[in-house]
Short mmCIF file of the C-alpha atoms (twelve columns), coordinates in Angstrom:
data_MODEL
# 
_entry.id   MODEL 
# 
loop_
_atom_site.group_PDB 
_atom_site.id 
_atom_site.type_symbol 
_atom_site.label_atom_id 
_atom_site.label_alt_id 
_atom_site.label_comp_id 
_atom_site.label_asym_id 
_atom_site.label_seq_id 
_atom_site.Cartn_x 
_atom_site.Cartn_y 
_atom_site.Cartn_z 
_atom_site.pdbx_PDB_model_num 
ATOM 1  C CA . MET A 1  83.042  47.453 114.570 1 
ATOM 2  C CA . LYS A 2  86.195  49.594 114.537 1 
ATOM 3  C CA . LEU A 3  89.494  48.064 115.492 1 
ATOM 4  C CA . ARG A 4  93.009  49.454 115.433 1 
ATOM 5  C CA . VAL A 5  96.031  47.348 114.499 1 
ATOM 6  C CA . PHE A 6  99.481  48.389 115.655 1 
ATOM 7  C CA . VAL A 7  102.340 46.778 113.721 1 
ATOM 8  C CA . THR A 8  105.952 47.129 114.917 1 
ATOM 9  C CA . LEU A 9  109.231 45.513 114.046 1 
ATOM 10 C CA . LYS A 10 110.221 42.676 116.428 1 
ATOM 11 C CA . ALA A 11 113.168 43.307 118.952 1 
ATOM 12 C CA . GLY A 12 116.400 42.678 117.274 1 
ATOM 13 C CA . VAL A 13 115.221 43.552 113.736 1 
ATOM 14 C CA . LEU A 14 117.153 46.673 112.427 1 
ATOM 15 C CA . ASP A 15 114.914 49.712 111.964 1 
ATOM 16 C CA . PRO A 16 116.570 52.155 109.494 1 
ATOM 17 C CA . GLN A 17 113.574 54.561 109.422 1 
ATOM 18 C CA . GLY A 18 113.594 54.774 113.192 1 
ATOM 19 C CA . GLU A 19 117.334 55.499 113.238 1 
ATOM 20 C CA . ALA A 20 116.903 58.131 110.570 1 
ATOM 21 C CA . VAL A 21 114.211 59.727 112.759 1 
ATOM 22 C CA . ARG A 22 116.445 59.538 115.961 1 
ATOM 23 C CA . HIS A 23 119.226 61.157 113.962 1 
ATOM 24 C CA . ALA A 24 116.949 63.964 112.608 1 
ATOM 25 C CA . LEU A 25 115.686 64.629 116.154 1 
ATOM 26 C CA . GLY A 26 119.271 65.101 117.405 1 
ATOM 27 C CA . ALA A 27 119.865 67.446 114.454 1 
ATOM 28 C CA . LEU A 28 116.911 69.511 115.511 1 
ATOM 29 C CA . GLY A 29 118.228 69.780 118.932 1 
ATOM 30 C CA . PHE A 30 116.345 67.124 120.804 1 
ATOM 31 C CA . GLU A 31 119.010 65.584 122.959 1 
ATOM 32 C CA . GLY A 32 118.737 62.438 124.838 1 
ATOM 33 C CA . VAL A 33 116.838 60.367 122.336 1 
ATOM 34 C CA . ASN A 34 118.627 57.133 122.604 1 
ATOM 35 C CA . GLY A 35 116.509 55.079 120.130 1 
ATOM 36 C CA . VAL A 36 113.343 55.272 117.993 1 
ATOM 37 C CA . ARG A 37 111.345 52.355 116.593 1 
ATOM 38 C CA . GLN A 38 108.854 53.220 113.884 1 
ATOM 39 C CA . GLY A 39 105.596 51.212 113.202 1 
ATOM 40 C CA . LYS A 40 102.301 51.682 111.602 1 
ATOM 41 C CA . MET A 41 98.588  51.899 112.831 1 
ATOM 42 C CA . ILE A 42 95.750  50.585 110.732 1 
ATOM 43 C CA . GLU A 43 92.088  51.344 111.477 1 
ATOM 44 C CA . LEU A 44 89.701  48.749 110.367 1 
ATOM 45 C CA . ASP A 45 85.891  49.304 110.158 1 
ATOM 46 C CA . LEU A 46 84.431  45.908 109.993 1 
ATOM 47 C CA . ALA A 47 80.716  45.079 109.449 1 
ATOM 48 C CA . GLU A 48 81.040  42.355 111.999 1 
ATOM 49 C CA . THR A 49 79.316  43.357 115.299 1 
ATOM 50 C CA . ASP A 50 80.465  40.354 117.494 1 
ATOM 51 C CA . ALA A 51 83.851  41.543 119.214 1 
ATOM 52 C CA . ASP A 52 85.372  38.109 119.161 1 
ATOM 53 C CA . LYS A 53 84.546  37.403 115.573 1 
ATOM 54 C CA . ALA A 54 85.827  40.886 114.595 1 
ATOM 55 C CA . ARG A 55 89.070  40.297 116.482 1 
ATOM 56 C CA . ALA A 56 89.402  36.850 114.912 1 
ATOM 57 C CA . GLN A 57 88.983  38.476 111.368 1 
ATOM 58 C CA . ALA A 58 91.514  41.181 112.195 1 
ATOM 59 C CA . HIS A 59 94.030  38.470 113.325 1 
ATOM 60 C CA . ASP A 60 93.511  36.549 110.081 1 
ATOM 61 C CA . MET A 61 93.948  39.826 108.100 1 
ATOM 62 C CA . CYS A 62 97.368  40.493 110.008 1 
ATOM 63 C CA . GLU A 63 98.686  37.058 109.421 1 
ATOM 64 C CA . LYS A 64 97.846  37.221 105.630 1 
ATOM 65 C CA . LEU A 65 98.574  40.800 104.729 1 
ATOM 66 C CA . LEU A 66 98.920  43.543 107.237 1 
ATOM 67 C CA . ALA A 67 101.913 42.305 109.125 1 
ATOM 68 C CA . ASN A 68 104.936 40.286 108.154 1 
ATOM 69 C CA . PRO A 69 104.918 37.711 111.170 1 
ATOM 70 C CA . VAL A 70 108.690 36.937 110.443 1 
ATOM 71 C CA . ILE A 71 109.832 40.313 111.326 1 
ATOM 72 C CA . GLU A 72 106.829 42.230 112.809 1 
ATOM 73 C CA . SER A 73 104.621 41.772 115.648 1 
ATOM 74 C CA . TYR A 74 101.128 43.311 116.086 1 
ATOM 75 C CA . HIS A 75 98.385  43.977 118.606 1 
ATOM 76 C CA . ILE A 76 94.771  44.762 118.041 1 
ATOM 77 C CA . GLU A 77 92.540  47.189 120.159 1 
ATOM 78 C CA . GLN A 78 89.011  48.097 119.842 1 
ATOM 79 C CA . ALA A 79 88.724  51.772 118.604 1 
# 
């Protein structure tokens, strides 16, 4: 089963990469971009065929490795 995990910084956590992208967009002439938050998408191809079990595995992976739950949030979607 294929799942996608989207990891983003929690609200209130500074995002220097997002700010650099916002600044670069302004320098390229893209006006009106008030903010940019950068994240990551991870695609998992799991051998598990049961959707609930696959989602539970992905949740465990996020809590242990893929995301830092102190400063990041994540959500999981079926691909």
